[in-house]
SERO-4910 file (N, C-alpha, C, O; in steps of 0.05 Angstrom, whole numbers):
BEGIN
 pado doro    nc1    nc2    nc3   cac1   cac2   cac3    cc1    cc2    cc3    oc1    oc2    oc3
  Unk    A    -52    -88    204    -78    -75    204    -90    -78    176    -77    -72    156
  Unk    A   -114    -87    175   -128    -91    150   -139    -64    140   -146    -47    156
  Unk    A   -140    -61    114   -151    -37    102   -164    -43     75   -158    -63     62
  Unk    A   -181    -25     67   -192    -25     40   -188      2     28   -196     22     39
  Unk    A   -175      3      5   -168     28     -9   -189     32    -31   -192     15    -49
  Unk    A   -202     55    -31   -221     63    -52   -210     87    -66   -211    110    -56
  Unk    A   -199     83    -90   -189    105   -106   -211    112   -126   -218     95   -143
  Unk    A   -220    136   -125   -243    144   -143   -233    162   -165   -215    179   -161
  Unk    A   -244    158   -188   -239    175   -211   -264    191   -217   -286    181   -214
  Unk    A   -261    216   -224   -284    233   -232   -284    236   -262   -264    234   -275
  Unk    A   -308    242   -272   -311    247   -301   -298    273   -309   -289    288   -293
  Unk    A   -299    278   -335   -288    302   -346   -303    326   -335   -327    326   -332
  Unk    A   -288    347   -329   -300    371   -318   -301    373   -288   -305    394   -277
  Unk    A   -298    351   -274   -298    351   -245   -272    361   -234   -250    354   -245
  Unk    A   -272    377   -213   -247    387   -202   -242    377   -174   -224    387   -161
  Unk    A   -259    359   -164   -254    347   -137   -255    317   -140   -273    306   -153
  Unk    A   -236    304   -127   -234    275   -127   -232    266    -98   -217    277    -82
  Unk    A   -248    246    -91   -248    235    -64   -236    207    -64   -242    191    -81
  Unk    A   -219    201    -44   -208    175    -39   -214    167    -10   -216    185      7
  Unk    A   -216    142     -5   -221    132     22   -202    109     28   -196     92     11
  Unk    A   -193    108     53   -179     85     63   -194     76     88   -196     91    107
  Unk    A   -206     53     87   -222     43    110   -206     22    125   -199      1    114
  Unk    A   -200     28    150   -186     10    168   -206     -4    185   -230      0    183
  Unk    A   -196    -21    203   -214    -36    221   -230    -19    239   -254    -24    245
  Unk    A   -219      3    249   -232     20    270   -237     49    262   -250     63    276
  Unk    A   -226     57    239   -230     85    230   -226     86    200   -217     66    188
  Unk    A   -233    109    188   -228    112    160   -217    140    154   -221    159    170
  Unk    A   -202    142    132   -190    167    124   -203    176     98   -203    161     78
  Unk    A   -213    200     98   -225    212     74   -204    231     62   -196    249     77
  Unk    A   -197    228     37   -178    246     24   -192    261      2   -206    249    -14
  Unk    A   -189    287      2   -202    304    -18   -180    319    -34   -163    333    -23
  Unk    A   -180    314    -60   -161    328    -78   -176    349    -94   -197    343   -106
  Unk    A   -167    374    -94   -180    395   -110   -161    402   -133   -137    408   -128
  Unk    A   -171    401   -157   -156    407   -181   -165    434   -192   -185    445   -184
  Unk    A   -148    446   -210   -156    470   -223   -182    466   -238   -190    443   -242
  Unk    A   -195    487   -248   -221    484   -261   -220    465   -285   -239    450   -289
  Unk    A   -198    465   -299   -196    447   -322   -174    427   -316   -150    433   -317
  Unk    A   -183    402   -311   -163    381   -305   -148    373   -330   -127    359   -328
  Unk    A   -158    380   -354   -144    373   -379   -116    386   -380    -98    376   -393
  Unk    A   -113    409   -367    -87    423   -368    -67    411   -348    -43    414   -353
  Unk    A    -76    398   -327    -57    388   -307    -68    362   -294    -92    359   -292
  Unk    A    -50    345   -286    -58    321   -272    -49    323   -243    -48    303   -228
  Unk    A    -43    347   -234    -33    352   -207    -53    368   -191    -62    389   -201
  Unk    A    -60    359   -167    -79    374   -151    -68    401   -142    -44    404   -137
  Unk    A    -86    420   -138    -79    446   -126    -73    443    -96    -54    453    -86
  Unk    A    -91    428    -83    -87    422    -55   -101    397    -47   -119    388    -61
  Unk    A    -92    385    -25   -103    360    -15   -109    363     15    -92    374     30
  Unk    A   -132    355     24   -138    354     53   -146    325     59   -155    310     42
  Unk    A   -144    318     85   -154    292     93   -166    295    121   -158    311    137
  Unk    A   -186    278    125   -201    277    151   -201    248    160   -201    230    144
  Unk    A   -201    245    186   -203    218    198   -231    217    211   -239    235    226
  Unk    A   -245    195    206   -272    191    217   -274    164    230   -259    145    223
  Unk    A   -293    162    248   -299    135    259   -315    121    237   -323    133    217
  Unk    A   -320     95    241   -336     81    222   -365     90    222   -380     83    204
  Unk    A   -373    105    243   -400    116    244   -401    145    233   -420    159    236
  Unk    A   -380    153    218   -378    179    205   -376    203    224   -383    225    216
  Unk    A   -366    199    248   -360    221    266   -332    230    262   -313    214    262
  Unk    A   -328    256    257   -301    267    252   -284    266    278   -294    274    299
  Unk    A   -260    256    275   -241    256    297   -223    281    294   -213    285    272
  Unk    A   -221    297    315   -205    321    313   -175    315    314   -166    295    326
  Unk    A   -160    333    302   -130    331    303   -120    338    331   -136    346    348
  Unk    A    -94    335    335    -82    343    360    -86    372    366    -86    381    389
  Unk    A    -88    388    345    -92    417    348   -122    425    350   -128    449    353
  Unk    A   -140    406    348   -168    411    350   -183    415    324   -207    421    325
  Unk    A   -170    413    302   -183    417    276   -195    391    267   -188    369    277
  Unk    A   -213    392    248   -226    368    237   -212    357    212   -218    335    203
  Unk    A   -193    372    202   -179    363    177   -150    373    177   -143    391    192
  Unk    A   -135    361    159   -107    369    155   -103    375    126   -110    359    108
  Unk    A    -90    398    120    -83    405     93    -54    399     89    -37    407    105
  Unk    A    -48    385     67    -20    378     61     -5    402     50    -16    416     33
  Unk    A     19    407     61     34    430     53     64    422     49     72    402     60
  Unk    A     78    438     34    107    435     32    116    408     21    105    398      2
  Unk    A    136    396     34    147    371     25    127    348     26    127    330     10
  Unk    A    109    349     46     89    329     48     70    329     24     63    308     14
  Unk    A     63    353     15     46    356     -8     60    346    -33     48    332    -50
  Unk    A     86    352    -36    101    343    -59    104    313    -60    102    300    -81
  Unk    A    108    301    -36    110    271    -34     83    259    -42     82    239    -57
  Unk    A     61    270    -32     35    260    -39     31    261    -69     21    241    -81
  Unk    A     38    283    -82     34    285   -111     50    264   -126     40    253   -146
  Unk    A     74    258   -117     90    237   -130     77    209   -127     76    194   -146
  Unk    A     67    204   -103     54    178    -98     28    175   -114     24    154   -126
  Unk    A     12    195   -114    -14    194   -128     -9    193   -158    -25    181   -173
  Unk    A     13    204   -168     20    203   -196     24    174   -205     16    166   -227
  Unk    A     37    159   -187     41    130   -193     14    116   -195     10     99   -213
  Unk    A     -4    121   -176    -30    108   -175    -48    116   -198    -66    101   -205
  Unk    A    -42    138   -211    -58    147   -235    -44    140   -261    -54    146   -282
  Unk    A    -21    127   -259     -5    122   -283    -15     99   -301    -31     83   -292
  Unk    A     -7    100   -325    -13     79   -344     -3     52   -334    -16     32   -336
  Unk    A     22     52   -324     34     27   -314     18     15   -291     15    -10   -290
  Unk    A      7     32   -273     -9     21   -251    -36     11   -262    -44    -11   -254
  Unk    A    -49     26   -278    -75     18   -289    -74     -8   -305    -93    -23   -304
  Unk    A    -52    -12   -319    -50    -36   -335    -33    -58   -323    -24    -76   -337
  Unk    A    -28    -56   -297    -15    -77   -281     13    -83   -291     23   -106   -289
  Unk    A     27    -62   -301     55    -66   -310     73    -65   -285     94    -78   -285
  Unk    A     66    -49   -266     81    -48   -241     65    -63   -219     41    -68   -223
  Unk    A     78    -69   -198     65    -84   -176     45    -65   -162     53    -46   -148
  Unk    A     19    -70   -166     -2    -53   -155     -2    -54   -124     -7    -33   -112
  Unk    A      2    -77   -113      1    -79    -84     23    -63    -70     19    -51    -49
  Unk    A     47    -62    -83     68    -46    -72     61    -16    -73     66     -1    -54
  Unk    A     50     -7    -96     42     21    -99     20     28    -79     21     50    -67
  Unk    A      0     11    -76    -21     16    -57    -10     17    -28    -18     35    -13
  Unk    A      7     -1    -21     18     -2      6     35     23     12     34     33     34
  Unk    A     50     33     -8     65     57     -4     47     81      2     52     97     19
  Unk    A     24     83    -13      5    104     -9     -8    102     19     -9    122     33
  Unk    A    -16     78     26    -29     74     53     -9     80     75    -17     93     95
  Unk    A     15     71     72     36     76     93     41    106     96     43    116    119
  Unk    A     42    120     74     46    149     75     23    163     89     27    180    107
  Unk    A     -2    157     82    -25    169     95    -27    161    124    -33    178    141
  Unk    A    -21    136    130    -22    127    158     -1    142    175     -6    148    198
  Unk    A     22    147    164     42    163    178     32    191    184     38    202    205
  Unk    A     18    203    165      6    229    170    -15    229    191    -18    247    207
  Unk    A    -31    207    191    -52    204    211    -39    202    239    -48    216    258
  Unk    A    -19    186    242     -6    182    268      7    208    277      6    214    301
  Unk    A     19    224    259     32    248    268     13    271    273     20    290    287
  Unk    A    -12    270    262    -30    293    266    -54    287    283    -68    306    292
  Unk    A    -60    262    289    -84    255    304    -76    239    329    -56    226    330
  Unk    A    -94    241    349    -91    225    373   -112    202    371   -135    207    378
  Unk    A   -103    179    362   -121    156    359   -118    138    383    -96    130    390
  Unk    A   -140    133    396   -140    115    420   -143     86    412   -143     69    430
***
């Protein structure tokens, strides 16, 4: 499955960061909320994601919700993966960027499959 990963960085003082993964038939919007001052921490307070059609219509989860909030072990795993994508080594191509991106996309795609009914 083809995809395009859009990792967005926000300026100083912003406490919300949006990421997108655009697949052939749908896209995943990821929202990270940070504490008021990102200077104190590089770890999000919470993360939610939504799945949309390419026409921006929200696809509901198996439980009927429009979004999924990451909790527990899933949230901790997400924080570890996003830490790699924000790292100095990733930004300066010291580590294999494609492997890091693929790990992130595989993780999110696993969450989509387990929480959404995609036809």
